[in-house]
N, C-alpha and C positions, 0 to 999 in steps of 0.2 A: 094594367097588365104590364109585366116587365118585358124587356127586349129579349128576343130569342134569335139565335143564329141558326139558319138553315144552310146546310152544306149540300151541294149538288155535285155528285161525281158523274161527269159526262155531260157537259153543256153543249150538246148538239141540238138537233131538232126537238127532241123530247125535253131536254133540259131547258131550252129557251122557252118552250111552251109553259113549263112550270114557273119560270121566272115571271113571265107575263101574267100568269094567273095569280101568283102571290102578290105582285105589284098592283094588280087591279082589285084585290080583295079589300074588304072593310078593315082588316087588321094589318095592312101593309106597313103602317107606321111603327108597329112593334116587331117587325122582322128585318133582320140584317141577313143578306144573302151572300154566300161565298160559294164559288164554283171552281171546277177544274175541267180542263179539256186537254187533248193530246198536243196541240201545237201552240206556241207562243202567239202566233199571229191570230189564231182563233180566240185565244184568251183575251188579247187586247181588243179585238173587235167586240166581243161580248161585254167587256168592261165598259167600253165607250158607249155602246148602244143602250145598255140598261142601267148604267151607273152602279154596278155591283163589283165586288172584289172577285177577280177570276185569274187563275194561273194554271200551271201545269203540274202542281204537286198535290196528288190525291191525299197523301198523308197529312199535309198541313191543313187541308180542308177538313178532313175527318177529325183531327185533334181539336179544331176550333168550333165544331158544330155541336149544337144541342140536339139537333135533329138532322140525320144524314139520309139523303135520298140517292139511290142508285139509279141513274138514268142512262145506262149503256145498253148496247145490244146484248141479248141473252148469251151469246157465245163469248162475250168479253167479261161478263159478270163475275165469274169465279176468280179470274186472274186479278181483276181490279180490287175486289174485296180482300183477297188474300194479301196483296201488297199493302193496301191502305190500313187494314185492321190489325195486321200482325205487328205494326209499329206504333199503334195507339196505346 
């Protein structure tokens, strides 16, 4: 199986749970995870804790992903998607 890049927009509680699940799965070696969050501090914390690429640029994550997961609160979903996807 070839490598797949999973992008997670919104690495908060839900996004971290997804990262943990992917990393614990049988196919974790074939998955590269990239995520985004609102603050630089949070992104650095996630990157350090899970060994994944994490930043604050939703567009960058969306462009690099083979599979994109939206892990934000429902009230944020429309705005995050509009910004990320109109530039991809």
